[in-house]
C-alpha positions in Angstrom: 90.2 105.5 39.3 88.1 103.5 42.1 90.5 104.9 45.1 88.6 108.8 44.0 84.9 107.2 44.0 86.0 106.7 47.7 87.8 109.2 48.3 84.8 111.5 46.8 82.3 109.3 49.3 84.5 109.8 52.3 84.2 113.6 52.0 80.4 113.4 51.5 79.9 111.6 54.7 82.7 113.3 56.4 80.8 116.7 55.1 77.2 115.3 56.1 78.8 114.0 59.9 79.7 118.0 60.2 76.0 119.2 59.3 74.4 116.7 61.3 76.3 118.0 64.5 78.3 114.4 65.3 81.9 114.1 66.4 83.8 111.4 64.4 83.8 109.2 67.0 79.9 109.3 68.3 79.2 108.5 64.6 81.5 105.6 64.5 80.3 104.6 68.0 76.6 104.9 66.4 77.2 102.4 63.4 79.2 100.0 65.7 83.2 100.9 64.0 86.5 102.2 65.3 86.8 105.8 65.1 90.4 104.8 62.9 88.5 103.1 60.3 85.8 106.3 60.4 88.5 108.4 59.8 90.4 106.1 57.1 86.8 106.3 55.1 86.8 109.9 55.3 90.2 110.6 54.9 92.0 108.3 52.8 89.9 106.8 50.3 88.8 103.3 52.7 86.6 101.7 50.6 83.7 101.5 53.2 82.2 97.5 53.5 78.8 97.8 52.0 77.5 97.2 55.6 79.2 100.2 56.8 78.0 102.2 53.7 74.2 101.3 54.2 74.6 101.9 58.2 76.4 105.8 57.2 73.6 106.5 54.9 70.9 105.6 57.1 72.1 107.2 60.3 73.3 110.4 58.0 69.8 110.2 56.6 71.7 111.1 52.9 71.2 109.5 49.9 74.6 108.9 48.1 73.3 107.5 44.3 75.3 110.3 42.9 78.5 108.9 44.2 78.4 105.4 44.0 79.9 103.8 40.8 78.1 100.7 38.7 81.2 99.5 39.7 81.3 99.2 43.2 78.6 96.4 43.1 81.3 94.4 41.7 84.3 95.7 43.7 81.9 94.3 47.1 80.2 91.3 45.8 81.9 89.1 47.3 81.1 90.9 50.9 77.6 89.9 52.9 75.4 91.9 54.4 74.4 90.9 57.7 71.1 91.3 59.9 
C-alpha cells in the first residue's frame, strides 16, 4: 500500500522534471544524488529520504502535498535532515 504512494510521487517528480526541461542526469546533479537513485524514485517507487524529497520539491518548485500520506512522516521519522 505505501509503495503505491511512492510510485505516485515518483510519477509526479518525473512529470515535473520533464516540464522543467531537465534530464535525469541534470536533476540528479542539481540535488546531489546519483542518476540511478533518481531513476529508482521515478520508476520503481523507491522511497526518497526526506532530505532528497525536500530538494526535489524545492528544485522543481512543486507542491506534492496531495501525494504524501500522513504515514510518510512515521515511515521516515528516524531520518534527520542535514543542514
